[in-house]
C-alpha positions as CSV (number, residue, x, y, z in Angstrom):
1,M,-82.0,-50.2,-210.9
2,K,-78.2,-50.5,-211.7
3,R,-76.8,-54.2,-210.9
4,L,-72.6,-53.7,-209.9
5,D,-70.3,-56.7,-208.8
6,T,-67.3,-56.3,-207.2
7,Q,-65.7,-59.0,-209.5
8,Q,-66.5,-56.7,-213.0
9,P,-63.6,-55.5,-214.5
10,D,-65.5,-52.0,-215.1
11,F,-66.9,-51.8,-211.3
12,R,-65.1,-49.4,-209.7
13,A,-66.0,-46.6,-213.2
14,R,-69.3,-47.4,-212.3
15,F,-69.5,-47.3,-208.6
16,T,-68.1,-43.7,-209.0
17,A,-70.6,-42.8,-211.3
18,L,-73.3,-44.5,-208.9
19,L,-72.2,-42.7,-206.3
20,A,-72.3,-39.6,-208.3
21,D,-76.0,-40.2,-209.7
22,R,-77.8,-36.9,-207.6
23,D,-75.9,-34.5,-208.0
24,S,-76.5,-33.3,-212.2
25,D,-80.0,-33.7,-210.6
26,T,-80.0,-30.6,-208.0
27,A,-82.2,-27.9,-208.9
28,R,-80.8,-24.4,-208.7
29,V,-82.9,-22.4,-206.9
30,D,-80.9,-20.2,-205.5
31,G,-81.5,-17.2,-207.0
32,P,-85.3,-17.1,-207.0
33,V,-84.4,-17.9,-202.8
34,T,-82.1,-14.7,-202.6
35,D,-85.1,-12.5,-204.1
36,I,-87.7,-14.0,-201.3
37,L,-85.4,-13.9,-198.5
38,A,-83.7,-10.1,-199.6
39,A,-87.6,-9.3,-200.1
40,V,-89.0,-10.9,-196.5
41,R,-85.8,-8.7,-195.1
42,A,-86.7,-5.5,-196.0
43,R,-90.8,-5.9,-196.3
44,G,-90.8,-7.8,-193.4
45,D,-94.8,-8.9,-192.3
46,E,-95.7,-7.9,-195.7
47,A,-93.6,-10.3,-198.1
48,L,-93.8,-13.0,-195.5
49,C,-97.6,-12.9,-195.9
50,E,-97.7,-11.8,-199.4
51,F,-95.5,-15.3,-200.7
52,T,-97.5,-17.9,-198.0
53,N,-100.9,-16.3,-199.6
54,R,-99.8,-17.1,-202.6
55,F,-97.5,-19.8,-202.4
56,D,-100.4,-22.0,-200.2
57,R,-103.4,-20.8,-201.7
58,T,-104.5,-18.9,-198.1
59,S,-105.7,-15.1,-197.0
60,V,-103.3,-15.1,-194.4
61,T,-102.2,-11.3,-192.4
62,P,-99.7,-10.3,-189.4
63,A,-102.8,-10.4,-187.4
64,T,-102.8,-14.5,-188.0
65,L,-99.8,-15.6,-188.8
66,R,-99.5,-17.2,-185.4
67,I,-101.6,-20.0,-184.8
68,T,-103.2,-19.1,-181.7
69,A,-103.2,-21.6,-178.9
70,A,-106.8,-22.6,-178.7
71,E,-106.0,-23.6,-182.6
72,V,-103.8,-26.7,-180.9
73,D,-105.7,-27.7,-178.6
74,A,-108.6,-28.3,-180.8
75,A,-106.4,-30.2,-183.2
76,C,-105.2,-31.9,-181.2
77,A,-109.0,-32.9,-179.4
78,E,-108.9,-34.6,-183.6
79,V,-105.8,-37.0,-182.6
80,P,-107.1,-40.8,-181.9
81,P,-106.4,-41.8,-178.8
82,D,-103.7,-44.8,-180.5
83,L,-102.0,-41.9,-182.7
84,L,-101.5,-39.5,-179.2
85,A,-99.9,-43.1,-177.0
86,A,-97.9,-43.5,-180.1
87,L,-97.0,-40.6,-180.1
88,E,-96.2,-40.3,-176.4
89,V,-94.1,-43.7,-177.3
90,A,-91.2,-41.9,-179.6
91,A,-91.1,-38.5,-177.7
92,T,-90.3,-40.5,-174.3
93,R,-88.0,-42.7,-176.5
94,I,-86.3,-40.0,-178.1
95,E,-86.2,-38.0,-174.7
96,S,-84.4,-39.9,-172.9
97,F,-82.4,-41.0,-175.4
98,H,-81.7,-36.6,-175.4
99,R,-80.9,-36.1,-171.8
100,A,-78.0,-39.0,-172.0
101,Q,-76.3,-36.7,-174.3
102,M,-76.4,-34.0,-172.3
103,P,-72.2,-33.2,-171.2
104,A,-70.8,-32.3,-168.4
105,D,-68.6,-28.8,-167.7
106,L,-65.0,-28.8,-167.3
107,R,-62.7,-27.2,-164.9
108,Y,-59.2,-28.4,-163.2
109,V,-56.4,-27.0,-161.7
110,D,-53.3,-27.5,-164.0
111,G,-49.7,-28.2,-163.1
112,A,-48.8,-24.3,-163.2
113,G,-52.0,-23.2,-160.9
114,V,-54.7,-21.8,-163.4
115,T,-57.9,-22.8,-163.1
116,L,-58.8,-23.9,-166.7
117,G,-62.5,-25.1,-168.1
118,M,-65.1,-25.2,-170.1
119,R,-68.9,-24.6,-169.8
120,W,-71.8,-25.1,-171.9
121,T,-75.0,-23.6,-172.6
122,A,-78.4,-23.5,-174.2
123,L,-79.2,-20.8,-176.7
124,D,-81.0,-18.5,-176.1
125,S,-83.9,-19.8,-179.7
126,V,-84.3,-21.6,-182.1
127,G,-86.7,-21.6,-185.4
128,L,-87.7,-25.3,-186.2
129,Y,-88.7,-25.5,-190.1
130,V,-91.7,-28.2,-190.6
131,P,-92.8,-29.1,-193.9
132,G,-96.4,-29.1,-194.7
133,G,-99.3,-30.5,-196.5
134,K,-98.9,-33.7,-197.8
135,A,-95.4,-34.0,-196.8
136,A,-96.0,-33.2,-192.9
137,Y,-94.4,-35.2,-190.2
138,P,-95.1,-35.1,-186.8
139,S,-92.1,-37.3,-185.9
140,S,-89.7,-34.9,-187.4
141,V,-91.6,-32.0,-185.1
142,L,-90.2,-34.6,-182.3
143,M,-86.9,-35.7,-183.3
144,N,-86.4,-31.2,-183.8
145,A,-88.2,-29.8,-180.7
146,I,-86.7,-31.9,-178.1
147,P,-83.1,-31.7,-178.6
148,A,-84.4,-28.3,-178.5
149,H,-85.8,-28.0,-175.7
150,V,-83.8,-30.8,-173.5
151,A,-80.2,-28.7,-173.8
152,G,-82.7,-25.2,-172.4
153,V,-83.2,-23.2,-175.3
154,G,-85.6,-20.8,-173.6
155,R,-87.8,-19.7,-177.3
156,I,-89.3,-22.9,-179.4
157,A,-91.1,-21.2,-183.0
158,M,-92.1,-23.3,-185.5
159,C,-93.1,-22.5,-188.4
160,V,-95.3,-25.3,-190.5
161,P,-97.2,-23.9,-194.2
162,T,-100.8,-24.5,-194.5
163,P,-101.4,-25.2,-197.7
164,D,-105.2,-23.9,-198.6
165,G,-105.0,-23.3,-194.6
166,V,-105.1,-26.4,-193.7
167,L,-103.8,-28.0,-190.2
168,N,-102.5,-30.9,-190.0
169,P,-103.7,-31.6,-186.0
170,L,-100.8,-34.6,-185.4
171,V,-98.1,-32.3,-186.5
172,L,-99.7,-29.8,-183.7
173,A,-99.7,-32.0,-181.2
174,A,-96.4,-32.7,-182.0
175,A,-95.4,-29.5,-180.9
176,R,-97.7,-29.2,-178.5
177,R,-95.8,-32.2,-176.7
178,A,-91.8,-31.4,-177.8
179,G,-92.4,-28.1,-175.8
180,V,-92.2,-25.5,-179.2
181,T,-93.5,-22.1,-177.3
182,E,-94.5,-21.0,-181.4
183,I,-96.5,-21.7,-184.6
184,Y,-96.7,-19.9,-187.3
185,R,-98.8,-20.9,-190.6
186,V,-95.9,-20.4,-193.1
187,G,-93.8,-22.1,-195.1
188,G,-91.1,-21.9,-197.6
189,A,-88.2,-19.7,-197.8
190,Q,-89.6,-16.9,-196.7
191,A,-90.0,-18.9,-193.3
192,V,-86.6,-19.4,-193.2
193,G,-85.6,-15.4,-194.3
194,A,-88.4,-14.9,-191.5
195,M,-86.5,-17.1,-188.6
196,A,-82.7,-16.2,-189.3
197,Y,-83.6,-12.1,-190.4
198,G,-86.8,-11.6,-187.9
199,T,-90.1,-9.9,-188.6
200,A,-92.5,-7.5,-186.6
201,T,-94.7,-10.6,-185.8
202,I,-92.1,-13.1,-186.1
203,A,-89.2,-12.6,-183.4
204,A,-85.4,-13.4,-184.9
205,V,-83.6,-17.1,-183.9
206,D,-80.4,-18.6,-183.6
207,R,-80.5,-20.8,-184.8
208,V,-82.8,-22.7,-188.0
209,V,-83.2,-26.5,-188.2
210,G,-85.2,-29.1,-189.9
211,P,-86.3,-30.4,-193.2
212,G,-88.1,-28.5,-196.8
213,N,-87.7,-28.9,-200.4
214,A,-84.5,-27.4,-202.3
215,Y,-86.0,-24.1,-201.6
216,V,-86.0,-24.3,-197.8
217,A,-82.6,-26.3,-198.0
218,E,-80.8,-22.9,-200.4
219,A,-82.4,-20.2,-198.0
220,K,-80.7,-21.9,-194.8
221,R,-77.4,-21.6,-197.0
222,Q,-78.0,-18.1,-197.6
223,V,-78.8,-17.6,-193.5
224,F,-76.3,-19.4,-192.6
225,G,-73.7,-17.2,-190.8
226,K,-76.6,-14.5,-189.8
227,V,-77.6,-17.6,-187.5
228,G,-76.9,-21.0,-187.7
229,I,-77.9,-24.3,-189.3
230,D,-78.5,-27.7,-188.6
231,S,-77.5,-28.6,-192.5
232,I,-78.6,-29.1,-196.1
233,A,-80.4,-32.1,-195.8
234,G,-80.6,-34.1,-199.6
235,P,-82.6,-36.7,-200.3
236,S,-82.6,-39.5,-198.6
237,E,-80.8,-42.7,-198.4
238,V,-79.9,-46.1,-197.1
239,V,-77.7,-49.0,-197.8
240,V,-78.9,-52.2,-196.9
241,L,-75.9,-54.9,-196.2
242,A,-77.4,-58.2,-196.2
243,D,-76.2,-62.0,-196.1
244,A,-78.6,-65.3,-197.7
245,N,-80.4,-65.7,-193.9
246,N,-83.2,-62.6,-195.2
247,D,-86.4,-62.8,-196.1
248,P,-85.8,-60.9,-199.4
249,R,-89.8,-59.1,-199.3
250,A,-88.0,-58.0,-195.6
251,I,-84.8,-56.8,-197.4
252,A,-87.2,-55.3,-200.4
253,L,-89.4,-53.7,-198.3
254,D,-86.4,-51.6,-196.2
255,L,-85.4,-50.5,-199.7
256,L,-88.3,-48.9,-200.4
257,A,-89.2,-47.2,-197.1
258,Q,-86.3,-45.1,-198.6
259,A,-87.4,-45.3,-202.1
260,E,-91.0,-44.1,-201.1
261,H,-89.8,-41.0,-199.5
262,D,-89.1,-38.4,-202.6
263,P,-87.7,-39.5,-206.8
264,M,-84.4,-38.2,-205.7
265,A,-84.0,-41.0,-202.8
266,Q,-81.5,-43.8,-203.2
267,S,-81.5,-47.2,-202.1
268,I,-78.7,-49.8,-202.5
269,L,-78.8,-53.4,-201.1
270,I,-75.2,-55.1,-200.8
271,T,-74.9,-58.5,-200.8
272,P,-72.1,-61.6,-200.4
273,D,-74.9,-63.5,-202.3
274,A,-76.1,-63.9,-205.2
275,G,-79.4,-65.5,-205.3
276,L,-80.4,-63.2,-202.2
277,A,-79.8,-60.5,-205.1
278,E,-81.8,-61.9,-207.2
279,K,-84.6,-62.7,-204.9
280,V,-84.6,-58.6,-203.7
281,A,-84.7,-57.6,-207.4
282,H,-88.2,-60.1,-207.8
283,A,-89.3,-58.8,-204.2
284,V,-88.8,-54.9,-204.8
285,A,-90.6,-55.6,-208.2
286,T,-93.8,-57.3,-206.4
287,E,-94.3,-55.6,-204.0
288,L,-94.5,-52.2,-206.2
289,E,-97.2,-53.4,-207.8
290,T,-99.3,-52.7,-204.9
291,L,-97.4,-49.7,-202.6
292,P,-99.5,-47.4,-202.1
293,R,-96.8,-44.8,-203.3
294,A,-95.5,-46.7,-205.8
295,E,-95.7,-44.1,-208.1
296,I,-92.2,-42.2,-206.3
297,A,-91.1,-45.4,-205.0
298,R,-90.4,-46.6,-208.2
299,A,-89.3,-43.4,-210.0
300,S,-86.6,-43.9,-206.8
301,W,-85.5,-47.4,-207.6
302,D,-85.3,-47.2,-211.4
303,A,-82.9,-44.3,-211.4
304,H,-80.9,-44.4,-208.3
305,G,-81.1,-47.8,-206.9
306,A,-78.9,-50.2,-206.6
307,I,-77.4,-53.8,-205.9
308,I,-73.9,-54.5,-205.4
309,T,-72.3,-58.1,-205.2
310,V,-69.3,-58.8,-203.2
311,R,-66.5,-61.3,-202.9
312,S,-66.8,-60.5,-198.8
313,L,-68.3,-59.1,-195.6
314,D,-64.8,-56.9,-195.5
315,E,-65.4,-55.8,-198.5
316,A,-68.7,-55.1,-197.9
317,A,-67.8,-52.5,-195.0
318,D,-65.1,-50.8,-197.4
319,L,-67.9,-49.4,-200.0
320,V,-70.1,-48.3,-197.4
321,N,-67.9,-46.6,-196.0
322,E,-66.8,-44.5,-199.7
323,I,-70.7,-44.2,-199.6
324,A,-71.2,-43.2,-195.9
325,P,-74.9,-43.6,-196.1
326,E,-77.4,-41.6,-194.1
327,H,-78.4,-45.2,-192.9
328,L,-76.9,-48.1,-193.0
329,E,-78.8,-51.7,-192.1
330,L,-76.6,-54.8,-191.6
331,M,-78.9,-57.5,-191.6
332,V,-75.9,-59.7,-191.3
333,D,-75.7,-63.2,-189.3
334,A,-72.6,-61.6,-187.4
335,P,-73.4,-57.8,-187.6
336,E,-71.2,-56.3,-184.4
337,P,-67.4,-57.0,-186.7
338,V,-69.0,-55.2,-189.8
339,F,-70.2,-52.6,-187.3
340,E,-66.9,-51.8,-186.0
341,R,-65.3,-51.8,-189.1
342,V,-67.7,-49.3,-190.9
343,R,-66.2,-45.8,-190.1
344,H,-68.6,-43.5,-191.7
345,A,-72.6,-44.0,-191.4
346,G,-75.1,-41.2,-190.0
347,A,-77.1,-44.0,-188.4
348,I,-76.7,-47.7,-188.1
349,F,-79.0,-50.5,-187.1
350,I,-77.8,-53.7,-186.2
351,G,-79.0,-57.0,-186.5
352,R,-82.5,-58.4,-188.5
353,Y,-85.4,-57.4,-186.1
354,C,-84.0,-53.7,-186.5
355,P,-85.4,-52.0,-189.5
356,E,-85.1,-48.0,-190.1
357,A,-88.1,-46.8,-189.6
358,I,-87.3,-48.2,-186.1
359,G,-84.9,-45.0,-185.9
360,D,-87.7,-43.1,-187.8
361,Y,-90.1,-43.0,-185.2
362,V,-89.2,-44.6,-181.5
363,G,-85.9,-45.7,-181.5
364,G,-84.8,-42.7,-179.4
365,P,-81.3,-41.3,-181.9
366,N,-82.1,-38.5,-184.0
367,H,-83.2,-39.3,-187.6
368,V,-81.9,-36.0,-189.1
369,L,-78.5,-37.5,-190.9
370,P,-76.3,-36.3,-192.7
371,T,-77.1,-36.8,-196.4
372,S,-74.9,-37.2,-199.6
373,R,-72.0,-38.7,-198.6
374,T,-71.7,-36.0,-196.1
375,A,-71.4,-38.9,-193.2
376,R,-67.7,-38.7,-194.1
377,F,-67.1,-35.4,-192.0
378,S,-70.6,-34.5,-189.9
379,S,-73.2,-36.3,-186.8
380,G,-76.9,-36.2,-186.8
381,L,-79.0,-34.0,-185.0
382,S,-78.5,-33.5,-181.3
383,V,-78.3,-31.7,-178.4
384,F,-75.0,-30.6,-179.0
385,D,-77.1,-28.4,-181.8
386,F,-78.1,-26.7,-179.4
387,I,-75.4,-25.6,-176.9
388,K,-72.2,-24.2,-177.5
389,R,-69.1,-24.1,-175.3
390,T,-67.1,-21.7,-173.5
391,T,-64.0,-21.5,-172.8
392,F,-62.8,-20.3,-169.4
393,I,-59.0,-19.1,-168.0
394,C,-58.6,-17.9,-164.4
395,A,-54.3,-17.5,-163.6
396,Q,-52.8,-16.0,-160.4
397,A,-50.1,-14.6,-159.8
398,E,-48.2,-17.0,-159.8
399,S,-49.2,-18.8,-162.2
400,L,-48.8,-15.6,-165.0
401,R,-45.1,-15.9,-163.7
402,E,-44.8,-19.2,-164.2
403,I,-46.6,-19.0,-167.9
404,G,-46.2,-15.4,-168.9
405,P,-42.8,-15.4,-170.3
406,A,-43.5,-17.5,-173.1
407,A,-46.3,-15.5,-174.0
408,V,-44.0,-12.2,-174.1
409,S,-41.8,-14.6,-176.3
410,L,-44.6,-15.6,-178.7
411,A,-46.5,-12.6,-179.3
412,E,-42.8,-10.6,-179.7
413,A,-42.2,-12.6,-182.4
414,E,-45.4,-12.6,-184.1
415,G,-44.9,-8.7,-184.1
416,L,-47.6,-7.9,-182.1
417,D,-46.1,-5.6,-179.2
418,A,-49.7,-4.2,-177.8
419,H,-50.1,-8.2,-177.2
420,A,-46.5,-8.7,-175.1
421,L,-46.8,-5.6,-173.9
422,S,-49.7,-6.4,-172.1
423,V,-48.6,-9.4,-169.9
424,S,-45.3,-8.0,-169.0
425,V,-46.6,-4.9,-167.4
426,R,-48.0,-7.4,-165.0
427,L,-44.9,-9.4,-164.8
428,D,-42.9,-6.2,-164.1
429,S,-45.4,-5.2,-161.5
430,L,-45.1,-8.1,-160.0
431,K,-41.1,-7.7,-159.9
432,R,-41.6,-5.0,-158.6
433,A,-43.9,-5.9,-155.6
434,Q,-41.8,-8.9,-155.0
435,N,-38.4,-6.7,-155.0
436,G,-40.3,-4.0,-151.9
437,A,-40.4,-1.3,-154.4
């Protein structure tokens, strides 16, 4: 864990290094992924089953790629009622928030009498990637599929790996609740390839969304353009901005909640109180002695964790904007002024009773968020990832008379004669009609 203080002479150099410290660890998997995608594109189901059987230790065939409704029924029956109830709480809140996002169409007549507008339409189909095995997250199924369902996507197909042939009952229950219409037992780059290019069994989709490992992320990068994607997600990250009036153990657990995701995850505490910094550092060490995922969390904290001591909350907010974290917690007495000052963060959690884990499960806003400082220019997943806008113009004769000459002049200036003539021929026709010719 790194200790930084804005009053140190070398702070700027050390802070810059902190922002870059995960970049050099990025795995290079572009070559193998290119080969896998090429094979799936060329050989379809044959290659898809070949890779799935090799990597997941299964024996699927094209006939068994799709998980049947009976299998989903049986899996859902295995989920304890209390977990199904918790899933319903999360799904209802996520659905409500995303319904509130849906935009209205736009239509108006301007001063020239031209009708202008924009309408929103849903994508026809979406492919959802869901990690499998130990990294099985039913919450991610809800967060990815529910916005698509709310947006009106007609077909939602899901690919989830099943190592050793084992299905995760809660993942399948989440898929059913979220409106997923097809589920396939495949994962990795080959699943992304199947959804992007299509096979005899899995029809191609318009957009691929969902988290995955380095191979999945690289596959999404390579198929972008053939299909849309949500983002290229990096390891999870959190910045906790806390003052002295906090329970050090609670802050330590917030930091470790991100660290336990992945050895590459990053947790940063920013505080104006040196005493709290010391107490949190001690509390983290104490929690790591008993935390079930301590090995992962310790690797993350030791390699990428940091505690930064600042002069003021204003200075802290400025650092947050440079970090542009995926998650930001504002655990301070007066969070609103800091909230107003922060411009770059994927999601912000305000107040001492709003840990980031609430957003992971039951808050309502999406937990699929920009990582690796991309919150500077991008946003979290929403219904806008599953709808698209189409603009329209309707001009009648009088409108063309008013605005057409300007279009002719600009087209001629650009040397595009057919553009100019396509307007002027109509203007000439209107002029002849007006003159009675």
